[in-house]
C-alpha positions, -999 to +999 in steps of 0.1 A: -284-042-017-300-068+002-323-101-007-357-100-004-353-116+041-327-087+042-305-118+054-266-114+026-266-083+009-237-058-009-224-031+007-206-002-019-193+018+007-166+054-003-132+046+009-109+066+027-076+056+039-054+076+054-072+103+051-078+103+016-106+099+001-110+076-030-121+083-063-143+055-076-173+034-046-159-004-038-179-024-023-168-036+009-166-074-005-141-069-025-120-055+000-124-071+028-136-107+025-146-114+062-165-086+078-146-067+098-159-031+092-186-022+111-215-002+106-223+030+123-260+054+130-265+089+109-264+106+145-225+090+147-213+099+114-203+134+121-182+127+153-164+089+133-159+098+102-143+132+104-149+150+074-133+180+077-097+165+075-100+141+049-087+151+018-098+135-022-068+114-042-055+131-059-025+111-081+003+139-083+000+144-042-006+105-034+014+093-059+047+069-043+082+068-059+105+050-047+141+052-058+159+032-086+191+019-064+195+016-022+228+014-005+233-023+012+233-027+050+266-019+073+275-063+071+267-067+038+291-045+025+316-053+046+309-090+034+312-074-002+341-060+003+359-091+021+351-109-006+364-086-035+393-074-015+395-119-018+397-118-051+414-088-061+387-064-080+380-034-069+356-021-056+335+016-070+310+034-049+281+018-073+297-023-063+276-010-033+243-001-051+210-024-050+191-022-073+158-015-062+135-016-095+140-052-094+129-059-059+107-035-049+067-042-046+049-011-063+029+011-035+004+024-053-018-007-049-037-030-018-031-069-018-058-076+002-056-117-012-022-133-022-027-131-060-055-106-064-042-071-064-062-036-069-050-008-078 
């Protein structure tokens, strides 16, 4: 979609990332505010795009799952054990599990600009 002088315009494209073709078309200016893409000629498309190796997006396959808790690093665990011993508290295995669900960032979207989320 170009203007009459072909100086500015919008590009609507099919999004492919890590070999997965996403279902909805995107506008490149929404994803990449500065032009960091390269247009190729139609005869180079088959060689460059490798359409036979790309699969369609599937929410069941491509959904990223995260554990609710994760184990803490060894040095932090030693520090926690020492602090619990100083306070005369008994440590169980759950004392050394960190709540991952409070700190992780969803991996099912991309952060293109600070404050702008792409689902």
